[in-house]
Structure formats: structure tokens, C-alpha cells
N, C-alpha and C positions, 0 to 999 in steps of 0.2 A: 058893654063887655065888662066882665068881672076882672078883678086884679089877677086872679089865678090864670085866667085865659090870656090876659095880656102878658103875663110873665112867661108863660109857655110859648106864646107866639114869638116873643123876642129872643128865644134861644136859637142857637145854630141848629141846622136841620138834623144833625146826628143826635144831639142832645134832646131835641124836641121829640123825635120819634122814639127815643129810648124812654123818655118820661111817659109818653102816651102809651107805649107798649106795656110798661110796668103798671100803669094805672088800670088799663083794660084787663090784662091777664091777671093782675093781682086781685082785682075785684071779683072776677069770675072764679078764680081759685078759692078766694075766701068764701064765696057763696056755696061752692061745691063742698068745701071743708065743713061749713056749718051744717049743711044738710046731712052729710055723712056722719058727722059727729053727733047730731041729734038722733040719728037712727041707731048708732052704736051705743052711745052712753051720754044722755043729755047733760049730766053733771060736768063732763069734760069736753063739751062741744066747742068751747072757746079755744081749747088747745088744738083741736082739729082744724079750726079756722086758720090759726097761725101756721100750723104744720103744712097745710096745703096752699094757703094764700101767699106765704112768703116765697117759697120756691117758684111759684107761678109768676110772681112779680119780678123775680130775678131773671127768669126765662124771658119774660116780656121785654125787660130792659135790654137783654142781649140781642133778641131778635129785632127790636126796634133800632138798636144801634147798628146792626148789620144792614137793615133796610135803609137807614139814614146814610150809611157809608156808600151804599149802592147808588142812592139818589145823588149824593155829592159827586161821586165819580162820573155819573152820566152828565151832570151839569158842567163839570170841568171839561169833559170830552166834547160836549156841544159847543162850548165857547172856543175850543181849539179849531173846530171845523169851519 
């Protein structure tokens, strides 16, 4: 297991899912931005990569944190029952 995987695994569930969401959606957004940028204007494709990838990463972090919060609340409720 790599150091990055170990570091992510050791995070609390909310932070872990936020990081994973940011990585997944950020990479997908960067790929979409690159393709769109290459189609529109190849000389500025790098900017499109950032313009689409960065908001996608933020959205992924927010959605991941919400999912992590839901998991954490379910774990807490399961312990109470």
C-alpha cells in the first residue's frame, strides 16, 4: 500500500470521503476541460483544464463531505440502538 493510500485511509470518514470526492471529480473535470479546451483553442487548453477541473474538485469535496457526514450519522445512530 502506498503512502498516499495509507494517509487517506487514516483520515476520519468525513475527510476521507471529501478527499476521494475531490480527487475523482477533479480528475474527471480536468479531463473534460482539456478536451473542451483542445477543441476550442489548443493554445489555451491548459486554462480550460483549470477552469473546469477546479470547480469540479470543489464540488466533489463538498459532496464527499456530505456523504461522509451521512455515514457518520448512521454509524452514530447504529451504536445508539
